[in-house]
C-alpha positions as a printed Julia matrix, in Angstrom:
423×3 Matrix{Float64}:
  -98.83  -64.09  -102.6
  -95.53  -63.25  -101.3
  -95.86  -59.93   -99.18
  -92.92  -57.89  -101.69
  -94.95  -58.34  -104.93
  -98.27  -56.94  -102.54
  -96.25  -53.98  -101.85
  -95.38  -53.61  -105.33
  -99.4   -53.61  -106.72
 -100.09  -51.23  -103.57
  -97.44  -48.36  -105.01
  -98.81  -49.01  -108.98
 -101.42  -46.72  -108.53
 -104.65  -48.72  -110.53
 -107.48  -48.75  -108.89
 -109.9   -51.81  -109.18
 -113.14  -51.09  -109.22
 -116.15  -53.51  -109.45
 -120.01  -53.64  -110.87
 -122.03  -56.78  -109.48
 -125.28  -56.61  -108.68
 -125.16  -59.44  -106.19
 -123.97  -58.03  -103.05
 -123.19  -61.49  -101.28
 -120.49  -61.76  -103.84
 -119.42  -58.93  -103.84
 -118.36  -59.02  -100.4
 -116.49  -61.95  -101.23
 -114.7   -60.07  -104.14
 -114.3   -57.25  -102.1
 -112.16  -59.89   -99.3
 -110.34  -61.36  -102.34
 -108.64  -57.91  -103.64
 -107.81  -57.03  -100.37
 -105.71  -59.73  -100.06
 -103.91  -57.91  -103.05
 -103.0   -54.57  -101.53
 -104.41  -52.38  -104.22
 -106.7   -49.92  -103.94
 -110.62  -50.63  -104.96
 -114.15  -49.23  -105.08
 -117.24  -51.55  -104.98
 -120.24  -50.42  -107.08
 -123.67  -52.56  -107.61
 -124.86  -50.71  -109.92
 -124.36  -50.05  -113.67
 -125.56  -45.9   -113.46
 -123.44  -44.98  -110.7
 -120.15  -46.71  -111.83
 -120.82  -44.91  -115.26
 -121.49  -41.61  -113.41
 -118.53  -41.75  -111.21
 -116.14  -42.8   -113.98
 -117.24  -39.7   -115.91
 -116.11  -37.56  -113.26
 -113.03  -39.84  -112.66
 -111.73  -40.59  -116.39
 -108.35  -39.38  -116.03
 -107.42  -42.11  -112.79
 -105.82  -44.98  -114.17
 -108.16  -48.07  -113.37
 -109.23  -51.44  -114.02
 -113.32  -52.78  -114.02
 -114.06  -56.04  -112.95
 -117.35  -56.18  -114.48
 -120.18  -59.04  -113.96
 -121.15  -60.36  -117.04
 -125.16  -60.44  -116.24
 -126.55  -57.4   -115.19
 -130.29  -57.95  -114.45
 -132.23  -57.01  -118.22
 -128.26  -56.1   -119.7
 -125.08  -57.46  -119.68
 -121.57  -56.14  -118.56
 -120.4   -55.99  -122.34
 -123.15  -52.88  -122.45
 -121.52  -50.96  -119.49
 -118.2   -51.06  -121.81
 -119.81  -50.21  -124.87
 -121.96  -46.91  -123.12
 -117.96  -45.66  -121.78
 -116.92  -46.37  -125.05
 -119.18  -44.12  -126.89
 -118.16  -41.27  -124.43
 -114.3   -41.82  -126.01
 -113.35  -43.39  -122.9
 -111.8   -46.77  -123.05
 -111.05  -48.36  -119.89
 -109.28  -51.72  -119.12
 -112.07  -54.52  -117.76
 -112.01  -57.92  -116.99
 -115.49  -60.25  -117.09
 -116.73  -62.21  -114.42
 -119.05  -64.93  -116.12
 -121.19  -67.9   -115.02
 -119.4   -71.61  -115.59
 -121.82  -72.13  -117.82
 -121.82  -69.42  -120.13
 -118.08  -69.74  -121.18
 -118.69  -68.08  -124.45
 -119.6   -65.12  -122.87
 -115.69  -64.74  -121.83
 -114.77  -65.01  -125.89
 -117.39  -61.94  -126.32
 -115.58  -59.87  -123.84
 -112.28  -60.79  -125.14
 -113.17  -59.51  -128.28
 -114.5   -56.76  -126.78
 -111.61  -56.05  -125.35
 -111.71  -57.59  -121.94
 -107.99  -57.94  -120.62
 -109.42  -61.36  -119.21
 -112.1   -62.92  -117.75
 -112.53  -65.22  -114.81
 -115.17  -68.19  -114.26
 -116.77  -67.65  -111.26
 -117.46  -70.93  -109.07
 -114.48  -72.94  -107.68
 -111.49  -71.23  -107.39
 -113.07  -68.31  -107.84
 -111.23  -66.13  -104.98
 -107.93  -68.06  -105.87
 -107.49  -67.31  -109.25
 -108.9   -63.53  -108.89
 -106.18  -62.37  -107.3
 -103.8   -63.71  -110.29
 -105.9   -62.69  -112.67
 -105.91  -59.3   -111.34
 -102.45  -58.7   -110.67
 -101.42  -59.29  -114.07
 -103.92  -57.4   -115.55
 -102.92  -54.59  -113.35
  -99.05  -54.76  -113.81
  -99.8   -54.55  -117.15
 -101.84  -51.81  -117.09
  -98.71  -50.0   -115.39
  -96.67  -51.42  -117.93
  -98.73  -49.49  -120.66
  -99.18  -46.33  -119.13
  -95.3   -45.97  -118.33
  -95.13  -46.93  -121.79
  -97.71  -44.33  -122.93
  -95.47  -41.92  -120.85
  -92.26  -42.43  -122.41
  -94.06  -42.63  -126.08
  -95.8   -39.21  -125.37
  -92.01  -38.18  -123.79
  -90.49  -38.97  -126.9
  -93.05  -37.01  -128.78
  -92.47  -34.22  -127.16
  -89.18  -34.08  -127.75
  -88.99  -35.26  -131.29
  -91.6   -31.73  -131.24
  -88.66  -30.05  -129.51
  -86.25  -31.73  -131.96
  -87.99  -30.65  -134.97
  -88.87  -26.78  -133.31
  -85.05  -26.37  -132.53
  -84.63  -28.12  -136.31
  -86.78  -25.17  -137.7
  -85.28  -22.86  -134.89
  -81.76  -23.31  -136.64
  -82.92  -23.32  -140.24
  -84.23  -20.19  -139.66
  -80.91  -19.0   -138.15
  -78.85  -21.38  -140.52
  -80.84  -19.14  -143.55
  -80.5   -16.0   -141.38
  -76.69  -16.63  -141.17
  -76.75  -17.15  -144.97
  -78.08  -14.14  -145.77
  -75.58  -12.21  -143.69
  -72.85  -14.2   -145.11
  -74.11  -13.27  -148.62
  -74.71   -9.62  -147.46
  -70.81   -9.89  -146.26
  -69.86  -11.1   -149.58
  -71.68   -8.57  -151.31
  -69.86   -5.53  -149.19
  -66.31   -7.51  -149.72
  -66.95   -8.26  -153.52
  -67.3    -3.49  -152.96
  -64.11   -3.51  -151.31
  -62.14   -6.19  -152.54
  -61.39   -8.09  -155.55
  -63.86  -10.9   -156.11
  -60.48  -13.76  -155.91
  -59.15  -12.21  -153.0
  -62.75  -11.73  -151.16
  -63.05  -15.23  -151.33
  -59.98  -16.09  -150.03
  -60.27  -13.77  -147.08
  -63.78  -15.58  -146.22
  -62.45  -19.4   -146.98
  -58.84  -18.92  -145.18
  -59.42  -15.54  -142.78
  -56.58  -14.02  -144.49
  -54.84  -12.68  -147.78
  -51.3   -14.06  -148.98
  -49.4   -11.19  -150.59
  -48.54  -12.36  -154.12
  -45.7   -11.1   -156.54
  -46.81  -10.66  -160.34
  -44.28  -10.28  -162.34
  -46.58   -7.64  -165.33
  -48.32   -5.19  -163.3
  -49.94   -1.87  -165.1
  -49.93    1.22  -162.74
  -52.27    4.19  -163.34
  -52.23    7.05  -161.93
  -55.22    9.87  -162.63
  -54.0    13.39  -160.65
  -55.65   16.84  -161.44
  -53.05   19.59  -162.55
  -52.87   22.42  -160.08
  -54.81   20.8   -157.81
  -53.05   23.02  -154.6
  -54.41   25.94  -156.96
  -57.73   24.75  -157.77
  -59.04   23.58  -154.39
  -59.59   26.88  -153.15
  -62.02   27.94  -155.25
  -64.6    25.29  -153.49
  -66.01   24.58  -150.08
  -64.44   21.23  -148.49
  -68.14   19.48  -150.0
  -68.2    21.55  -152.88
  -64.65   19.89  -153.83
  -65.64   16.15  -152.51
  -69.03   16.18  -154.3
  -67.35   17.27  -157.97
  -64.42   15.04  -157.09
  -67.02   11.97  -156.92
  -68.34   13.17  -159.91
  -65.22   11.68  -161.71
  -64.23    9.23  -159.74
  -67.64    7.5   -160.59
  -66.77    8.04  -163.82
  -63.19    6.29  -163.5
  -64.52    3.31  -161.86
  -67.46    2.83  -164.14
  -64.05    2.54  -166.88
  -62.14    0.55  -164.58
  -64.66   -2.01  -163.88
  -65.62   -2.42  -167.53
  -62.03   -2.9   -168.45
  -61.5    -5.82  -166.12
  -59.38   -3.81  -164.45
  -58.88   -3.14  -160.52
  -59.41    0.09  -158.46
  -56.79    0.47  -155.87
  -57.41    3.63  -154.2
  -58.15    7.03  -154.68
  -56.12    9.65  -152.56
  -57.31   12.95  -152.02
  -57.36   14.34  -156.0
  -55.43   11.01  -156.96
  -57.23    8.04  -158.44
  -54.83    4.84  -158.7
  -55.82    1.83  -160.78
  -54.17   -1.56  -161.9
  -54.4    -4.56  -164.2
  -52.4    -6.97  -164.17
  -53.88   -8.21  -160.85
  -55.12  -10.0   -158.69
  -54.9   -12.68  -161.61
  -51.89  -12.62  -164.12
  -53.2   -11.08  -167.0
  -50.19   -9.9   -169.41
  -52.65   -8.46  -171.71
  -54.39   -5.96  -169.39
  -51.6    -2.83  -170.26
  -53.58   -2.37  -173.29
  -56.66   -2.04  -171.48
  -55.35    0.36  -168.58
  -53.77    2.86  -171.42
  -57.05    3.14  -172.95
  -58.52    3.19  -170.09
  -56.37    5.89  -169.33
  -57.25    7.47  -172.39
  -61.06    7.19  -171.94
  -60.66    9.11  -168.15
  -59.25   12.28  -170.16
  -62.1    11.8   -172.42
  -64.41   12.33  -169.4
  -62.43   14.76  -168.0
  -62.99   16.87  -171.71
  -66.26   16.51  -171.2
  -66.88   17.64  -168.3
  -64.6    20.49  -168.9
  -67.21   21.49  -171.71
  -70.02   21.1   -169.66
  -68.46   23.23  -166.85
  -67.84   26.01  -169.36
  -71.19   26.01  -170.2
  -72.31   26.79  -167.17
  -69.52   28.78  -166.15
  -68.48   26.54  -163.75
  -65.04   25.31  -162.39
  -63.21   22.48  -163.94
  -60.59   20.12  -162.89
  -57.73   19.21  -165.75
  -56.26   15.71  -165.04
  -52.77   14.18  -165.94
  -52.64   10.45  -166.23
  -49.28    8.36  -166.25
  -48.68    4.29  -166.67
  -46.33    2.14  -166.28
  -46.0    -1.69  -166.32
  -43.41   -4.16  -164.22
  -43.52   -6.49  -161.52
  -45.08   -5.37  -158.34
  -46.1    -7.31  -155.02
  -50.66   -7.16  -154.0
  -52.81   -8.14  -151.08
  -53.71   -6.87  -147.87
  -51.91   -6.05  -145.33
  -53.16   -5.76  -141.56
  -56.28   -7.09  -140.18
  -58.94   -3.78  -139.11
  -59.3    -2.03  -142.36
  -59.1    -4.28  -145.36
  -57.82   -2.93  -148.8
  -55.89   -4.51  -151.55
  -52.98   -2.92  -152.08
  -49.99   -2.68  -154.75
  -46.29   -1.92  -153.44
  -43.16   -2.06  -155.23
  -41.02    0.18  -157.89
  -43.55    0.11  -160.57
  -45.88    1.88  -157.92
  -43.57    4.73  -157.54
  -42.67    4.85  -161.7
  -46.13    5.05  -162.55
  -46.73    7.84  -160.16
  -43.46    9.57  -161.26
  -45.09    9.19  -164.88
  -47.48   11.21  -163.67
  -46.26   13.61  -162.19
  -43.94   14.56  -165.35
  -47.26   14.18  -167.85
  -49.18   16.83  -169.27
  -52.72   18.32  -168.45
  -55.06   15.98  -170.4
  -52.59   13.35  -171.59
  -51.79    9.59  -171.17
  -48.21    9.56  -169.99
  -47.28    5.85  -170.39
  -42.98    4.41  -169.68
  -40.75    2.53  -172.42
  -41.66   -0.34  -170.61
  -45.19   -0.01  -171.26
  -44.73    1.18  -174.37
  -43.39   -1.98  -175.72
  -46.69   -4.04  -174.53
  -49.21   -1.69  -176.03
  -47.17    0.39  -178.59
  -48.65   -1.48  -181.52
  -52.12   -0.77  -180.87
  -51.42    2.77  -179.92
  -50.19    5.97  -182.15
  -48.07    7.43  -179.66
  -45.75   10.12  -179.64
  -42.13    9.75  -178.09
  -41.1    12.35  -175.48
  -38.06   13.79  -174.49
  -36.19   11.67  -171.72
  -36.32   12.47  -168.23
  -33.46   12.16  -166.05
  -34.53   11.16  -161.87
  -32.68   11.31  -159.3
  -33.47    7.8   -158.09
  -34.63    6.26  -160.98
  -31.98    7.72  -163.73
  -33.19    8.24  -167.18
  -36.48    7.38  -168.37
  -37.92    6.95  -171.81
  -41.57    8.17  -172.24
  -44.42    8.26  -174.43
  -47.72   10.43  -174.9
  -50.7     7.4   -175.6
  -52.22    9.62  -178.44
  -55.18    7.06  -179.82
  -55.55    3.77  -180.36
  -54.69    3.34  -184.29
  -57.67    2.47  -187.01
  -56.74   -1.5   -187.36
  -57.51   -1.49  -183.7
  -60.31    1.14  -183.39
  -64.25    0.99  -184.55
  -64.48    5.31  -184.76
  -62.55    7.66  -186.29
  -61.26    9.59  -183.14
  -59.44    6.3   -182.3
  -61.59    6.13  -179.19
  -63.47    2.73  -179.38
  -61.86   -0.31  -179.26
  -62.86   -2.96  -182.35
  -63.12   -7.06  -182.18
  -59.21   -7.37  -183.17
  -58.46   -5.02  -180.11
  -60.82   -7.37  -177.76
  -59.69  -10.24  -179.28
  -55.92   -9.58  -178.55
  -56.53   -7.77  -175.09
  -58.86   -9.72  -173.81
  -61.57   -7.2   -173.64
  -65.23   -8.8   -173.84
  -67.23   -6.95  -176.8
  -70.14   -6.25  -174.65
  -67.69   -3.89  -172.89
  -67.52   -1.59  -175.7
  -70.52    0.12  -174.05
  -68.31    1.61  -171.14
  -67.48    5.04  -172.3
  -71.21    5.73  -172.59
  -71.91    4.13  -169.01
  -69.25    6.49  -167.73
  -70.14    9.48  -169.75
  -74.0     9.05  -168.31
  -72.92    9.48  -164.74
  -71.16   12.77  -165.88
  -74.74   13.97  -167.07
């Protein structure tokens, strides 16, 4: 056996424990094992080996056990260890005349067996070195399997954490989507989430509504700032409910001015009639609140409403405080319609009237001339025509109106919902 191989065996760390009751034979075995260069221990008592083994079971070892042991045999020692959930690697030494003991040993889990007698001292080192190398290979494989199991466990835990983080991110994303959905139109919020930006778009037919308080500068002095904001909130909550149920978009509030529009962010030429009807319902809300505040001797607001239809650009400008807005001369004309309107009236432009006149009873007004826009033809929208109304006052639309303007029949309840806000 080469020196290099002997050196390798000495580094493997497997200790050979020998159990043999024949003291003279035990010395021969010791001399043979010494040539391998591995660590070893000698035992001539089965009980001594077992008791020692129980105290050092964690250390890798190879048992070389003589099959005949007094009244018992070497396999009984192995069975006693197995009963304690200890399963050491072992090699059996058998007598030449009892080679069947070798087969029994193999069936019991022996790595190999060696026949005592001629050539024993030459064959024993070879058998031992083969078994030791096999044990070391198994130990290394076991270490790799254990490391792999730990890695798999770690990956499983990481996957679990990632899943939890993913669910948390999805929950946060949902919150962001809900928040954006409250701040922006749904299609705009979706575009913003997907691309990080919203393109400005031109819409050929946008109907813009402005609602403003009559003589606000005089009325405001009657309230403290907090009282004023709370009172405005009562109106704006009702206006928002009507706007939403009509399928329109609230654009913004600026002080005492409420602005909404139809035909954005998706082109909708049928929205003009819904915007005008929303204006009538704003007036109804204002009228009811006026009645309520009179009953309680409180101050009330009177609203002017103006509507115009034309082309406009809509989108988001800026990166920090996001707000969906509308720009163009159409917005200016709608605002002017509101300024020249009257208390409790919905003032619509000629362009708007051409789209909605067949739905509403309207009163033509005297022409107004402005320095920036020239002559304006205007109308007061009074009520729905009987052919499109489900009530005598011409406030609630019927199915014909809904079908013609893209308004769902279920939205006929919008006025009740809005007025509940006022109660």
